Residue, then its C-alpha position, 0 to 999 in steps of 0.5 A: m530161238k532168241l538172241f540178245p539184241g546187238c550180240a554178233t555171235e551166231a548160234v549153231f543148233r542141232k536138234i537135241f532130244l531130252a526125255c520125250l523128244f523134247t526139242l530145244a526151244v529157247l537159246h539166250i546168248s549174252a556177252l559180258p565184260a571180259a572181267a565178268a565171272l562165268n558161273s557155269e564151269r562144270i569142268l575143273i582141273f585140279r592144281y595143287p602145289g607140289l602135286t600137279t605137274a605143269s606138263e600134265y596141266t598144259a596137255l589137258a589145257h591144250a586138249f580142252t582148247a582144241a575140243g572147245l571146252s571151257f574149264a576152270d582151275t581149282d586147288v580145292i577138291p569140291a566137298s560135293g561132286r554133284g554136277l562136277l567133273v574133275y581132271f586130276p593131273a597129279a599122282l594119286e599115290d602122292a595125293y593120298a600121302s598128302g592127306l587128300a584121300r577123304n576129299i577125293e573119295n567124298f567128291v566121287l561118292t557125292g556124285g562127282t566124276l574123277i578122271a586120273s591117270g598113271v599109278p593109282g597107289q594102294g589107297f586109291a586102288e582099294f577105294a576104286g576096286i583095282a586088284s593090281w597094276d603094273t608099270s611097263r615100257q613094253r606096251f605098244r598099242v591101245d585098243f578100244t573094246r567093243e563095249g568101250a567103242s559103243y560109249f563114244s560117238f566119235i569112234n566110227r573109223p578103223e583108225e580111231r579104234y586103236f592107237l599106238t603107244g610105241n614103235r616095236s622096231n626101235k623097241k621104244s614105248l611110252a611109260s604105261c600102267g596096266y590095271t587088273v580090275s574087279g568090276g567096272e567097265t574096261i573101255a580100252l586094253f593094252d596089247d598085253g591084255t591089261a586095262a588101259i582105260w577103265r571106268k567104274e561107278k562109285g556111290e553116286g559118282e564115277i571114276y575114269l582111270i587112264g594108264l597113260s599120262i596126257t602129257d605123253l599122249i598129247l604134249k610129247p607128239e606136239l614137241g616131237l618127243d614121242p617114241g615114233a608111234s605115228r602110223i603115217f607121216v602124211n596123206g593118211f588119217e592119224p587121229a591118235a592124239d585127237v582120239v584122246k581129246l575127243l575121249l575127254k570131251h565125251i566123258a564130259f558129255r556123259k556126265d550130264g548127257f548134255l554138252i555145249t562146246k565152241r566149234a573150231v570153225p565159224h558160222l555154219d561151216r562144216s570144216a575148213l580146208l587151209l590151202t597152201f602152195e610152196v613156191e620154191e623157185v622162179n618157175r614155180l612162182k610163174d606156175a603159181e599164177k595158174f592156180f589164181d582162178l581156183c583160190a582167189g576171190e571173196s569166198m576163197s583164199a590160200t597161203f603161198f609160201v615163197t623163198a628168195k633163193n634155191y639151187g639152180k640147175n648148175g647146183k649153185e644158189e640162185y636169187y630170184i626175187d626180181d621185179d618180175s617176181i615182185g609183180i607176181i607176189k603183188k598180184i597174189f596178195q592183191k587177189g586176197c591170198e596170203i604170202g608166207c615165208h618159206t625161209f630165205t635160202h630153202s637150205w637142207g641144213f635148216f635143222r642144224m643152223p645156229q640161232g644167230s642174233s635177234d638184232m641182226d640186220p636182215l638186209s645184210y644177210d645174203g645166205m652165202g656164208l654162215k646161215t642162221l635162223y634169224g637170217e632165214l626168218k627175217t630177211l625175206k620178210k623184210i624184203l617183201e614187206s618193204q616192196v609190197e604195200g600193206l603186206q605183213i608176213v606172219t606165217f612160216r613153213s621151212g624149206h624141206l620142212g626142216d625143224n630146229d630146236r630153237l625155231s619156236e623162240a626165233l619165230e616169236k621174236s621175228g614177228y610170226l603168229y602162225s606156222s605150218n611146219y609139221s605133218a599131222g602124222d608127226l604131231m598125230t593131230c589135225y587140230p591146230v596146236e598152240l606151240l610152246s616156246g621151246k622143245t622141252l615139256d616145261s617150256p612156257g606157252g607162246p603166241l604161235i599156233e601150228f597148223p599141221y598139214a595132212l595132205d601133200d601132193s609130193a609125199a609118200p605114200l601118195y606122190l601125185r601122178e597122172d596115173n593115180l589121180e583117182r585114188a588120190a582124190y578119194v584119199f584126199k576127200d576121205i581125210i577131209t571128211a574124217n577131220a570134218e567129222n572130228g570138228t577140225v580143219t585140214v591143211m593141204n599143200i600143193r607145189p606148182d612145179g609144172r605138173e599141169y594135172l595139179v591144177s585140175f586135181t586141185g579144182r576137183i578137191l575145191d569143188f568137193c569142199a564147196a559141195n560139202g560146206i567146207p570153205v577154203r581159207s588161208i592160214e592167216k585168215f582162219g588163224d586170226y579167227y581161231r586165236k580169238r575163238n580160243s580167248v573167248l570164255a563161254g559158260w552155259k546153264k540149262d533150265n526148264g527148256e531154256i539155255t543161256i550161254t554167257l561169253s566173256e566177249a562177243l565174237p562174230g561167227l562164233s558157233f556152238l555145238i549143242e549135243g544131247r541124248r534121248k532118255d528112253k529104255h536104252y538109257r543108263r547113265g549115258r550108255l546107248p547101243r551102238e546103232l543109236y550113237r551114229r555120228r550126226q554132229h554135222r547135221i546142224y539145224 
């Protein structure tokens, strides 16, 4: 292995097999100026004026960013498709009507891989071999076929073998297009038996057709606009959107049988546990001190969400930020942990609060009269930053996990960078999410990154009690492992509320993480790295046993997953029997 002198980037290896057990021998990594061109984009998103929908492009960009894939935009379908993969976020029917039929067909016939979704239209259907199709809002489930599951190495858990597209109880589902096909291979089926994901070789290339829009599968859950398709709120594994992201990634892997992606976690870490505590009243602030020895130090950090007011035993709001409280908060901060905002008053009415004025004076807000978003976001931040030297509060979680349609905009204007306000079940993902500035599909992107929480000590279906700690430990460890297998992180939330067994339980989870190469981090500490990771552009090329990775800038700790496949008698355009696809992506060499 060779690294260019002076490059701070780390290379993370796994052994790959090409041809006859060929092991990667030489890797070059170089950092170019940010303006330098990266010449190895193999993944293109087609953007054509009047055809490409902005939301579909945004959804694809979110998926590729989470999966660590570099991509480029194009408004021209390449004349030759060899070695290229194009995601087509536009209606094929409209594309054919716009005179792009020959370009699309030639791209596929000359070796390109085309991925499209929705209604194919008559012209493309005839080219691809689709007998008929039917649109519906009464399909509620997608199941990978046995053959389809064997295609993709990430499908190794029961929850990943299917995902829901609607909720039968409220009779709402996503718009879908089911295909009746001749030839090709059906990767997944809708619950009515029509093809949901279908692949066919055509000429020297191949076509993938998905009967749901990427907007509906990824972007709508991020905005809370899905039809209630989540299988669980928290304390369970809900990978529906993650399966779609990994599916797109593995289509890219199958294209060349070789893929390099930016890993979500730095160094050689297998994953990361982002540990949070909700400190909602003065007694919990004192109880929080009991967790210091577990999560404070050079190798660990955590996020403590604090508030200023809550309802006391007499049913009235009590203000508890006094000298003693400030002393504890200083101690938390000085031990290397993060202080996050949990709103000023921890009000149940957060979801219906008006936004208020962004120019409001935080020190004039007492939360007794009209409560506003800006008052809840700015007041505690101002008070604590003025009394704790060096403190900057950049992470937010609302009281009672309340949402608000204007929240993202208010957070941005109040100086926040990170949020952990939604459950992984709600968003149907454990990957960090780049939040839009509003709650509509056409909202612009913003600087906020959401870290959805997957584990919670006080939520159904697994409220932690002394009599269920063994089961809870098994569930928590299994979810952490599942997310590590998918290359992402896990957010765990604990409420220091006097339950003494929570301290030992948290210690057990942290010991498990330490034994499995999973560091414990605060949201801010991990978020700062993740934001920089997303901004680094990476290109690569492979030639005669040498791989060159070119970066737009060097990032200490940035690591790569290098995946390849062995060409043997089982190999046929990327297809291997299931037993050869067992997950090994976290055995890093």
